[in-house]
C-alpha beads as a LAMMPS data file, in Angstrom:
LAMMPS data file: protein, C-alpha beads

109 atoms
108 bonds

1 atom types
1 bond types

-500.0 500.0 xlo xhi
-500.0 500.0 ylo yhi
-500.0 500.0 zlo zhi

Masses

1 110.0

Atoms # bond

1 1 1 -19.827 4.992 10.254
2 1 1 -17.233 7.879 10.365
3 1 1 -14.624 5.123 9.557
4 1 1 -16.303 3.899 6.432
5 1 1 -17.569 7.515 5.397
6 1 1 -13.317 8.849 5.703
7 1 1 -12.385 5.994 3.784
8 1 1 -14.896 6.333 0.919
9 1 1 -13.872 9.997 0.656
10 1 1 -10.238 9.211 0.211
11 1 1 -11.176 6.261 -2.219
12 1 1 -12.841 8.626 -4.318
13 1 1 -10.311 10.713 -4.646
14 1 1 -7.510 7.835 -5.755
15 1 1 -8.794 5.648 -8.754
16 1 1 -6.180 3.499 -9.756
17 1 1 -5.558 2.352 -14.150
18 1 1 -3.608 0.366 -15.502
19 1 1 -1.058 2.841 -16.079
20 1 1 -1.043 3.978 -12.715
21 1 1 -2.599 1.110 -10.312
22 1 1 -3.673 1.563 -7.014
23 1 1 -1.444 0.823 -3.492
24 1 1 -4.454 0.291 -0.922
25 1 1 -3.108 -0.352 2.593
26 1 1 -5.503 -1.989 5.668
27 1 1 -4.195 -1.905 9.221
28 1 1 -5.815 -4.538 11.440
29 1 1 -4.671 -4.156 15.271
30 1 1 -1.426 -7.092 14.457
31 1 1 -0.188 -7.130 10.562
32 1 1 -0.724 -4.723 7.743
33 1 1 -1.243 -5.837 4.220
34 1 1 -1.167 -4.012 1.054
35 1 1 -1.949 -4.574 -2.993
36 1 1 -1.979 -2.917 -5.879
37 1 1 -4.389 -3.191 -7.723
38 1 1 -6.147 -1.992 -11.399
39 1 1 -9.361 -0.609 -10.827
40 1 1 -10.382 -0.263 -14.135
41 1 1 -10.590 -4.088 -14.593
42 1 1 -10.986 -4.524 -10.911
43 1 1 -7.803 -6.866 -10.756
44 1 1 -5.148 -7.297 -7.941
45 1 1 -1.654 -7.357 -9.566
46 1 1 0.562 -7.483 -6.589
47 1 1 -0.338 -7.877 -3.118
48 1 1 2.494 -8.165 0.289
49 1 1 1.686 -8.658 3.958
50 1 1 3.958 -8.325 7.809
51 1 1 3.335 -12.223 7.586
52 1 1 5.671 -12.946 4.774
53 1 1 8.573 -10.421 6.193
54 1 1 8.663 -12.914 9.108
55 1 1 10.463 -9.868 10.957
56 1 1 10.692 -9.321 14.948
57 1 1 10.751 -5.669 16.130
58 1 1 8.898 -2.326 15.810
59 1 1 5.737 -1.849 13.546
60 1 1 6.862 1.029 11.814
61 1 1 10.158 -0.883 11.395
62 1 1 8.212 -3.822 9.697
63 1 1 6.215 -1.170 7.729
64 1 1 8.879 0.397 5.973
65 1 1 10.344 -2.993 5.157
66 1 1 6.781 -4.412 3.638
67 1 1 6.774 -0.838 1.305
68 1 1 10.328 -2.414 0.197
69 1 1 8.678 -5.970 -0.735
70 1 1 5.891 -4.435 -2.175
71 1 1 8.048 -2.401 -4.389
72 1 1 10.197 -5.652 -5.030
73 1 1 7.231 -6.999 -6.261
74 1 1 5.589 -3.812 -8.321
75 1 1 8.942 -3.877 -9.874
76 1 1 8.825 -7.983 -10.627
77 1 1 5.573 -6.941 -12.282
78 1 1 6.824 -4.043 -14.416
79 1 1 5.034 -1.531 -12.301
80 1 1 6.617 1.638 -11.962
81 1 1 4.279 4.325 -11.397
82 1 1 1.381 4.147 -8.309
83 1 1 -1.287 5.925 -6.548
84 1 1 -1.063 5.602 -2.760
85 1 1 -4.616 5.110 -1.623
86 1 1 -4.557 4.991 3.103
87 1 1 -8.063 4.529 3.435
88 1 1 -9.134 6.306 6.488
89 1 1 -6.118 6.265 7.899
90 1 1 -3.835 9.130 8.827
91 1 1 -1.005 9.543 6.987
92 1 1 1.632 8.602 9.681
93 1 1 3.033 5.901 11.327
94 1 1 2.811 2.812 9.992
95 1 1 0.768 3.929 6.986
96 1 1 3.880 6.681 6.129
97 1 1 6.694 3.862 6.339
98 1 1 4.579 1.945 3.579
99 1 1 5.046 4.861 1.537
100 1 1 8.704 5.634 2.285
101 1 1 9.953 1.936 1.762
102 1 1 7.709 2.016 -1.812
103 1 1 9.602 5.208 -2.896
104 1 1 12.626 4.031 -1.482
105 1 1 12.094 0.496 -3.547
106 1 1 11.807 2.877 -6.673
107 1 1 7.758 3.637 -7.048
108 1 1 7.086 6.300 -8.546
109 1 1 4.027 8.270 -6.795

Bonds

1 1 1 2
2 1 2 3
3 1 3 4
4 1 4 5
5 1 5 6
6 1 6 7
7 1 7 8
8 1 8 9
9 1 9 10
10 1 10 11
11 1 11 12
12 1 12 13
13 1 13 14
14 1 14 15
15 1 15 16
16 1 16 17
17 1 17 18
18 1 18 19
19 1 19 20
20 1 20 21
21 1 21 22
22 1 22 23
23 1 23 24
24 1 24 25
25 1 25 26
26 1 26 27
27 1 27 28
28 1 28 29
29 1 29 30
30 1 30 31
31 1 31 32
32 1 32 33
33 1 33 34
34 1 34 35
35 1 35 36
36 1 36 37
37 1 37 38
38 1 38 39
39 1 39 40
40 1 40 41
41 1 41 42
42 1 42 43
43 1 43 44
44 1 44 45
45 1 45 46
46 1 46 47
47 1 47 48
48 1 48 49
49 1 49 50
50 1 50 51
51 1 51 52
52 1 52 53
53 1 53 54
54 1 54 55
55 1 55 56
56 1 56 57
57 1 57 58
58 1 58 59
59 1 59 60
60 1 60 61
61 1 61 62
62 1 62 63
63 1 63 64
64 1 64 65
65 1 65 66
66 1 66 67
67 1 67 68
68 1 68 69
69 1 69 70
70 1 70 71
71 1 71 72
72 1 72 73
73 1 73 74
74 1 74 75
75 1 75 76
76 1 76 77
77 1 77 78
78 1 78 79
79 1 79 80
80 1 80 81
81 1 81 82
82 1 82 83
83 1 83 84
84 1 84 85
85 1 85 86
86 1 86 87
87 1 87 88
88 1 88 89
89 1 89 90
90 1 90 91
91 1 91 92
92 1 92 93
93 1 93 94
94 1 94 95
95 1 95 96
96 1 96 97
97 1 97 98
98 1 98 99
99 1 99 100
100 1 100 101
101 1 101 102
102 1 102 103
103 1 103 104
104 1 104 105
105 1 105 106
106 1 106 107
107 1 107 108
108 1 108 109
């Protein structure tokens, strides 16, 4: 219950638009999934997950590569500025590495 409330509180503060879509992060026990969403239309513009990487190693290292991958896909879709949505997760570990990788890839937060 607390997770849902925390997620709603975080998402209420971060709304994406056509000019600045929302980069949403979902973390399962095994993989991390990201998607860039235009909230005005309710459409997913770009998505990426750890399964696409096919890397071995630590979870935080794979998360940084995932951030770089989502940034590369966003650049291909002509998206340069985003709003970061961490959901109910704290901004550390894998979530922080995704954000740092996306910044290194050229996305503006």
